[in-house]
Residue, then its C-alpha position, 0 to 999 in steps of 0.5 A: m111679185n104683183s101685189f096691189f101696193v107694188t103695182a098701184f103705188g110703186w116700190h118707192e111709195f111702198i118703202m115710204i109707207i113702211g117707214l112712216a108706219g114704223v115711226a107712227g108705231i114707235l110714237f104711239w108706243g111712247v105716248i101710250t107708255m107715258g100715258r100709263g105712267g108707272t115704273y115702266n114709263k120712268n125707265n123707258s119713256n126717254k129711250i122710246m122717244r130716242y128710238r122715234i128720233i132715230a127712226q125719223a132720221f132714218v126715214l128722212l134719209v130714205f125719203l131724200t135718197l128716193l127723191w134723188v133716185k127718182r130725179e136721176a131716173 
């Protein structure tokens, strides 16, 4: 698979870009939900922000693992 991202940046960076985009997407989803208000906000805003925290923790673990793998290589 020779796509631009894999060859120009490497697979480590590609994984991080995907993870960071996912966290940013969840963050924007939560901010937009809170900005709109209403019943959907009351029922789901805390859940969405919890999803963001979990996603951030996961991406941080992936980041630390990738740093460790690159150091060992």
